[in-house]
C-alpha positions as CSV (number, residue, x, y, z in Angstrom):
1,M,-93.6,20.5,23.0
2,I,-93.2,17.3,21.2
3,A,-94.9,16.5,18.0
4,A,-96.6,13.4,17.0
5,D,-93.2,11.6,16.0
6,G,-91.6,12.1,19.0
7,T,-89.6,15.0,17.9
8,W,-89.0,18.0,20.5
9,I,-90.5,21.1,18.6
10,P,-88.4,24.1,20.0
11,G,-89.8,27.1,21.7
12,H,-88.5,29.6,18.7
13,D,-90.0,27.1,16.2
14,I,-93.1,28.2,18.0
15,D,-92.4,32.0,17.7
16,C,-91.9,32.3,14.7
17,L,-95.3,30.6,13.6
18,R,-97.3,32.2,15.8
19,R,-95.5,35.9,14.5
20,L,-96.9,34.4,11.2
21,V,-99.9,33.5,12.5
22,D,-100.4,36.9,13.7
23,R,-100.1,38.5,10.2
24,K,-102.7,36.0,8.9
25,L,-105.0,37.5,11.3
26,V,-104.2,41.0,10.3
27,I,-104.8,40.1,6.8
28,A,-107.8,38.0,7.2
29,D,-109.3,41.4,8.4
30,T,-107.9,43.7,5.8
31,S,-110.7,45.4,3.4
32,T,-109.1,43.8,0.4
33,N,-109.3,40.1,2.1
34,Q,-113.2,40.5,2.7
35,E,-113.9,42.0,-0.6
36,R,-112.4,39.1,-2.6
37,R,-114.3,37.2,-0.1
38,R,-117.9,38.7,-0.8
39,A,-116.9,38.8,-4.6
40,W,-116.6,34.7,-4.9
41,Y,-119.9,34.4,-3.5
42,D,-121.2,36.7,-6.1
43,H,-119.3,35.0,-8.7
44,D,-121.0,31.6,-7.2
45,T,-124.1,33.5,-7.6
46,G,-124.2,35.2,-10.5
47,S,-124.5,38.5,-8.8
48,H,-121.6,40.1,-9.6
49,S,-119.8,40.9,-13.2
50,R,-116.2,41.0,-12.0
51,P,-114.1,37.7,-13.2
52,M,-111.7,36.1,-10.6
53,V,-108.6,35.6,-10.7
54,L,-106.2,33.0,-9.4
55,A,-102.8,31.6,-9.9
56,E,-101.3,28.7,-8.4
57,T,-97.6,28.0,-7.6
58,G,-98.0,24.5,-6.3
59,G,-96.4,22.3,-9.2
60,L,-93.2,25.0,-9.3
61,R,-89.9,23.0,-9.8
62,D,-87.9,26.3,-10.0
63,H,-85.1,26.7,-7.6
64,A,-86.4,30.3,-7.0
65,R,-89.6,29.5,-6.0
66,P,-91.6,32.3,-4.0
67,V,-91.4,29.7,-1.0
68,A,-88.8,27.6,-1.0
69,D,-87.4,25.7,2.1
70,K,-84.4,28.1,2.0
71,D,-86.7,30.3,2.9
72,L,-87.6,28.3,6.2
73,V,-86.4,29.3,9.4
74,C,-88.4,26.8,11.4
75,T,-85.7,23.9,12.5
76,S,-88.2,20.7,13.4
77,H,-90.5,18.8,10.5
78,W,-93.6,19.5,12.1
79,A,-93.0,23.7,12.1
80,R,-91.6,23.4,9.0
81,V,-94.4,21.8,7.0
82,I,-96.6,25.0,9.2
83,E,-94.3,27.0,8.5
84,H,-94.3,26.9,4.4
85,A,-98.1,26.5,4.6
86,L,-98.7,30.2,6.6
87,R,-95.8,31.6,3.9
88,V,-97.3,30.5,0.9
89,E,-100.7,32.5,2.2
90,L,-99.2,35.3,2.9
91,Y,-97.7,35.5,-0.4
92,Q,-100.4,35.2,-2.1
93,F,-101.7,38.1,-0.5
94,E,-98.8,40.5,-0.2
95,V,-96.8,39.8,-3.3
96,L,-99.3,37.5,-5.9
97,Q,-102.3,39.8,-5.0
98,D,-104.6,36.9,-6.5
99,D,-108.3,36.1,-5.4
100,H,-106.7,33.7,-3.1
101,V,-108.6,34.0,0.1
102,I,-107.3,34.2,3.7
103,E,-109.6,32.7,6.4
104,P,-108.4,33.5,10.2
105,R,-108.5,29.6,11.0
106,M,-106.3,26.6,10.5
107,C,-107.0,23.4,9.4
108,L,-105.8,19.7,9.2
109,G,-107.1,16.5,7.7
110,W,-108.2,13.7,9.4
111,R,-105.6,10.2,9.2
112,V,-107.7,8.4,6.9
113,K,-106.2,5.2,4.6
114,A,-107.9,3.5,2.0
115,S,-106.6,-0.2,1.1
116,G,-105.2,-1.1,-2.3
117,Y,-108.1,-3.3,-4.8
118,G,-106.0,-6.6,-3.9
119,V,-103.9,-6.0,-7.4
120,Q,-100.5,-4.2,-7.4
121,V,-99.9,-1.3,-10.1
122,V,-96.3,-2.3,-10.7
123,Q,-94.4,1.2,-12.0
124,H,-91.4,2.2,-14.1
125,H,-89.7,5.6,-14.2
126,A,-87.0,6.6,-16.7
127,D,-83.6,8.1,-15.2
128,F,-83.7,11.9,-15.4
129,D,-81.7,14.6,-13.7
130,G,-84.6,16.7,-12.8
131,T,-87.9,16.5,-10.6
132,L,-90.0,15.8,-13.3
133,G,-90.0,12.5,-15.6
134,A,-91.6,10.0,-17.6
135,R,-93.1,7.1,-15.8
136,R,-95.2,3.8,-17.6
137,W,-96.6,0.8,-15.2
138,D,-97.3,-3.0,-15.9
139,A,-101.2,-3.0,-15.8
140,P,-102.3,-5.9,-13.4
141,I,-105.4,-6.7,-15.5
142,Q,-104.7,-7.3,-19.1
143,D,-107.9,-8.9,-19.9
144,L,-111.4,-7.6,-18.5
145,E,-113.0,-11.5,-18.7
146,S,-110.6,-13.2,-17.3
147,G,-109.1,-10.3,-15.0
148,L,-111.7,-8.5,-13.4
149,H,-112.6,-11.1,-10.4
150,R,-109.4,-10.1,-9.2
151,L,-110.5,-6.9,-8.1
152,Q,-111.4,-6.6,-4.3
153,P,-113.2,-3.6,-3.1
154,R,-111.5,-1.4,-0.2
155,T,-111.6,-1.3,2.9
156,F,-111.3,2.0,4.8
157,S,-109.7,3.3,8.2
158,V,-109.1,6.4,10.4
159,D,-106.8,6.6,12.9
160,R,-108.8,9.2,15.2
161,D,-106.4,9.5,18.0
162,A,-103.4,10.8,16.0
163,T,-105.9,13.4,14.3
164,H,-106.9,14.7,17.9
165,F,-103.2,14.4,18.8
166,E,-102.2,16.6,16.0
167,V,-105.6,19.2,17.2
168,D,-103.6,19.1,20.8
169,L,-100.4,20.0,19.8
170,L,-102.3,23.2,17.0
171,E,-104.5,24.0,20.2
172,H,-101.8,24.3,22.6
173,A,-99.5,26.1,20.1
174,F,-102.2,28.6,18.3
175,G,-105.6,28.1,19.9
176,D,-104.9,31.4,21.5
177,L,-104.8,33.4,18.7
178,L,-107.2,31.3,16.1
179,P,-109.4,28.3,15.7
180,I,-108.2,24.8,14.7
181,E,-110.7,22.9,12.2
182,I,-110.7,19.3,11.2
183,R,-111.2,20.1,7.3
184,G,-110.0,19.0,4.4
185,S,-111.0,16.6,1.4
186,H,-110.0,13.0,1.2
187,W,-109.6,13.0,-3.0
188,W,-109.2,15.0,-5.2
189,T,-111.0,13.7,-8.0
190,L,-113.9,10.8,-8.5
191,G,-113.9,11.0,-12.0
192,M,-112.3,7.1,-12.0
193,T,-110.9,7.0,-15.5
194,W,-107.2,8.0,-13.8
195,T,-107.9,4.8,-11.7
196,A,-109.1,2.6,-14.7
197,I,-105.9,3.0,-16.7
198,E,-104.1,2.8,-14.0
199,L,-106.0,-0.9,-13.3
200,I,-106.1,-2.4,-17.1
201,G,-103.9,0.4,-18.8
202,L,-104.8,3.4,-21.8
203,E,-104.8,1.2,-24.5
204,N,-106.5,-1.3,-23.0
205,L,-108.7,0.8,-22.0
206,M,-109.4,2.3,-25.7
207,L,-110.1,-1.0,-27.4
208,A,-112.3,-2.4,-24.4
209,M,-115.2,0.0,-26.0
210,Y,-114.9,-2.3,-29.4
211,D,-113.8,-5.9,-27.7
212,Q,-115.0,-6.1,-24.2
213,P,-118.0,-3.5,-24.1
214,D,-119.4,-5.5,-21.0
215,G,-116.4,-5.9,-19.4
216,L,-115.2,-2.0,-19.6
217,H,-118.7,-1.9,-18.1
218,A,-118.1,-3.8,-15.4
219,L,-115.0,-2.4,-14.4
220,M,-116.4,1.3,-14.2
221,A,-119.6,-0.2,-12.7
222,F,-116.9,-1.6,-9.8
223,L,-115.3,1.5,-9.7
224,R,-118.0,3.5,-9.0
225,D,-119.7,1.3,-6.4
226,D,-116.4,1.2,-4.3
227,A,-116.2,4.9,-4.4
228,L,-119.3,5.7,-3.7
229,A,-119.1,2.8,-0.9
230,F,-116.0,5.5,0.5
231,A,-118.1,8.5,0.2
232,D,-120.7,6.2,2.7
233,W,-118.7,5.3,4.9
234,L,-116.9,8.8,5.4
235,Q,-120.8,9.9,6.1
236,V,-121.1,7.3,8.8
237,E,-117.9,7.9,10.6
238,D,-118.9,11.4,9.9
239,L,-115.5,12.1,8.2
240,L,-117.0,14.7,5.7
241,C,-116.2,18.0,6.4
242,R,-117.6,21.1,4.5
243,N,-115.6,22.9,1.0
244,D,-117.5,25.3,0.4
245,S,-115.3,28.1,1.8
246,N,-111.8,29.2,0.8
247,D,-111.3,25.3,-0.7
248,Y,-109.6,23.9,-3.0
249,I,-112.3,22.4,-5.3
250,G,-112.4,21.1,-8.8
251,S,-109.3,21.5,-11.0
252,G,-108.2,25.3,-9.5
253,S,-111.5,26.7,-8.2
254,M,-112.1,28.0,-4.7
255,G,-115.5,26.5,-3.3
256,Y,-117.3,29.9,-1.8
257,T,-121.0,28.7,-2.1
258,R,-124.0,29.5,-0.1
259,D,-126.3,26.6,-2.0
260,L,-124.3,23.6,0.2
261,A,-125.1,24.8,4.0
262,R,-128.4,23.3,5.3
263,P,-129.6,25.6,8.4
264,G,-128.9,24.1,11.6
265,A,-126.9,20.7,10.9
266,E,-123.6,19.6,12.5
267,D,-123.4,16.8,10.6
268,V,-121.7,17.3,6.4
269,R,-123.0,14.6,4.0
270,T,-122.4,14.0,0.7
271,T,-124.8,16.6,-0.8
272,D,-123.7,19.4,1.4
273,Q,-120.3,18.9,-1.1
274,W,-118.2,20.0,-4.2
275,V,-116.9,17.0,-5.9
276,L,-114.5,17.2,-8.6
277,L,-115.2,15.1,-12.0
278,E,-113.1,14.4,-15.1
279,S,-111.3,12.2,-17.7
280,Q,-108.7,13.5,-19.0
281,E,-107.5,10.3,-19.8
282,T,-110.5,9.5,-22.3
283,V,-109.5,12.9,-24.3
284,G,-109.2,10.8,-27.4
285,V,-113.1,8.9,-26.7
286,G,-115.5,10.5,-29.1
287,P,-118.8,11.5,-27.5
288,E,-120.8,9.0,-28.2
289,Q,-118.2,6.2,-26.5
290,F,-117.7,8.8,-23.6
291,A,-121.6,8.8,-23.3
292,E,-121.9,5.0,-23.4
293,F,-118.8,3.9,-21.3
294,I,-118.0,7.0,-18.8
295,F,-120.7,9.5,-18.7
296,P,-123.4,6.8,-16.6
297,Y,-121.5,6.3,-13.8
298,Q,-119.7,9.5,-13.2
299,A,-124.1,10.9,-13.4
300,D,-124.6,7.9,-10.8
301,V,-121.6,9.8,-8.3
302,A,-122.7,13.3,-9.4
303,Q,-126.0,12.6,-7.9
304,R,-124.8,12.1,-4.6
305,F,-123.0,15.4,-4.2
306,G,-124.7,18.9,-3.9
307,K,-122.2,20.9,-6.6
308,I,-120.1,19.5,-9.7
309,Y,-117.1,21.0,-11.1
310,Y,-116.3,19.2,-13.9
311,G,-112.9,19.1,-16.5
312,C,-108.9,19.6,-15.7
313,C,-106.9,19.4,-18.7
314,E,-108.7,17.8,-21.0
315,P,-111.0,19.8,-23.4
316,V,-114.6,19.0,-23.2
317,H,-116.4,21.2,-26.0
318,S,-117.0,17.9,-27.7
319,R,-118.8,16.5,-24.9
320,I,-120.7,19.4,-23.2
321,D,-123.8,18.1,-24.1
322,V,-123.4,14.9,-22.5
323,L,-122.1,17.1,-19.2
324,S,-125.1,19.6,-19.0
325,Q,-126.9,16.7,-18.5
326,L,-125.4,16.4,-15.0
327,P,-128.6,19.1,-13.1
328,N,-126.1,20.2,-10.7
329,L,-123.0,20.9,-13.3
330,A,-121.9,24.6,-11.3
331,R,-118.7,25.0,-13.2
332,V,-116.7,23.3,-16.2
333,S,-113.0,24.0,-16.9
334,V,-111.9,25.8,-20.0
335,S,-108.9,23.8,-21.1
336,P,-106.0,25.3,-23.1
337,W,-106.8,23.0,-25.7
338,A,-110.8,23.6,-25.8
339,D,-112.5,25.6,-28.2
340,E,-113.8,28.3,-26.2
341,E,-116.6,29.7,-28.3
342,R,-118.3,26.7,-28.5
343,M,-117.8,26.4,-24.6
344,A,-119.1,29.9,-23.8
345,A,-122.4,29.4,-25.9
346,A,-122.8,26.1,-23.9
347,L,-122.1,27.2,-20.5
348,G,-124.0,31.2,-20.7
349,E,-124.4,32.9,-17.5
350,R,-125.5,29.2,-15.8
351,I,-122.3,27.7,-15.2
352,V,-118.9,28.7,-14.9
353,Y,-116.3,29.4,-17.6
354,S,-113.7,28.5,-15.2
355,R,-110.8,29.4,-17.8
356,K,-107.2,27.8,-17.9
357,P,-104.7,29.8,-20.1
358,N,-101.8,27.8,-21.8
359,P,-98.9,27.6,-18.8
360,T,-96.6,28.0,-21.6
361,S,-97.0,31.8,-21.8
362,V,-95.2,32.1,-18.2
363,S,-92.9,29.2,-18.5
364,T,-91.1,29.3,-21.9
365,E,-87.9,31.9,-21.9
366,V,-89.5,35.0,-23.6
367,F,-92.4,36.3,-21.7
368,D,-94.4,38.2,-24.0
369,E,-96.7,40.2,-22.5
370,A,-98.7,40.8,-25.1
371,A,-99.4,38.2,-26.5
372,I,-100.3,37.1,-22.7
373,L,-102.7,40.6,-22.8
374,E,-104.1,39.1,-26.1
375,D,-104.5,35.8,-25.3
376,L,-107.0,37.3,-22.2
377,R,-108.9,39.6,-24.0
378,H,-109.8,37.5,-26.6
379,T,-110.9,35.0,-23.6
380,L,-112.5,38.0,-21.7
381,A,-114.7,38.8,-25.2
382,V,-115.7,35.5,-26.0
383,A,-116.9,34.9,-22.7
384,R,-118.1,38.2,-22.0
385,N,-121.9,36.6,-21.2
386,C,-120.4,34.2,-18.8
387,R,-119.3,34.3,-15.6
388,V,-115.7,34.2,-15.5
389,E,-112.6,33.0,-13.6
390,L,-108.9,32.9,-14.7
391,I,-106.7,29.9,-13.4
392,M,-103.2,30.0,-14.1
393,K,-102.3,26.3,-13.2
394,D,-99.6,23.5,-14.3
395,V,-96.8,26.0,-13.9
396,H,-94.2,23.7,-13.8
397,T,-91.4,26.7,-14.0
398,L,-90.9,30.2,-14.5
399,C,-87.6,30.1,-15.9
400,E,-86.2,30.9,-12.3
401,H,-87.9,34.1,-12.3
402,P,-90.8,34.0,-9.9
403,E,-91.6,37.7,-10.4
404,R,-93.8,36.4,-13.6
405,L,-96.3,35.4,-12.1
406,P,-97.3,37.9,-9.8
407,R,-97.1,40.3,-13.5
408,W,-99.7,37.9,-15.0
409,V,-101.9,38.4,-12.5
410,Q,-101.9,42.0,-13.1
411,L,-102.0,41.4,-16.7
412,A,-105.3,39.5,-16.1
413,R,-106.5,42.4,-13.5
414,R,-106.1,44.8,-16.4
415,A,-107.6,42.7,-18.9
416,V,-110.5,42.5,-16.8
417,N,-110.7,45.7,-16.2
418,E,-110.7,47.1,-19.7
419,A,-113.6,44.3,-20.1
420,T,-115.3,45.6,-17.4
421,N,-115.7,49.3,-18.7
422,E,-115.9,48.4,-21.8
423,G,-119.3,46.1,-20.7
424,K,-120.5,49.4,-18.5
425,A,-119.7,52.2,-21.6
426,C,-121.8,49.9,-23.8
427,A,-125.0,49.5,-21.0
């Protein structure tokens, strides 16, 4: 076989991948995997009381990662990318044992490109020895009144031939084992404030709320219109994909829901999809300013989608009353810095309480299981009347102890079982 870049894919690479696919298919058919799938659907409807547990490994920078390059046996780049993804799935089921679900399919996304906004954001990175570091950037627009006209709406394109060539490769290698689907997202967030600070700077964004409010409204309206234009183009071009199954949605959850699919529909519309909205960059902004300058534009985007997951690392307890105005709000991130009691009271049973425990509990030199359990028990007690999901994310180091993350999952399951049994006893 020959990959899209013209390189030869050796037969032993294909043999390796097919063996991994075989293991994936066996797992997909297990009762444990099927129970997790059912639990996610019940979690979405509120008909099942079991809190869901997830842990992420994608951000780890340790040498001793759960799946590292040294663990891969394929030699071609094309095969190694697929091998890594397959081994991560197997690790999640066999070692991590959280509530990730394995579906019997293989997916790839459309080859879509978007242009810039007609201005250049110059990045400056500090010198450092590790894999993470600080950066600053030169915002191309320093004054909204005089510089906003420089922004240009983006243009979009899709390489259908390259996408279908990749589909053909996968069909040739695995099509007799499992279906190949074009499925994937074209954005992580449509929150827009990240883009806003790239264009005008964080300090300017804050000051503009007082010094240039009309200019800031114009910027946010431009970004809203551009985001919706992208969504419209994708829909017209039939490039939108469903994300209502084992799809990564929001800032760490899974998309299982039966609320979005239209019976018999072959096309996908934005109203058939989850979308993430967040505004981590305005964490220091009061609820009144957020409601005036950010929320109206996010609300316009939200109306075009079926279900909304709101928030990431920012604590949203001070603006939850504003966010609750979204009619299709389904899940809200309860970050490590959120007021858990206020969030539990606001979300209740209607909106999923998507809790993100502080990753320092698994990242610092001392792995304190008692403290981890205390934190989990506190969350489950505070949110006992909510639909809870516990998501350990933004983990960049485990201090070279990869066994910590599966242990955190075990501790989370223990806390969940305690809370569930206590609830049954009280009933």
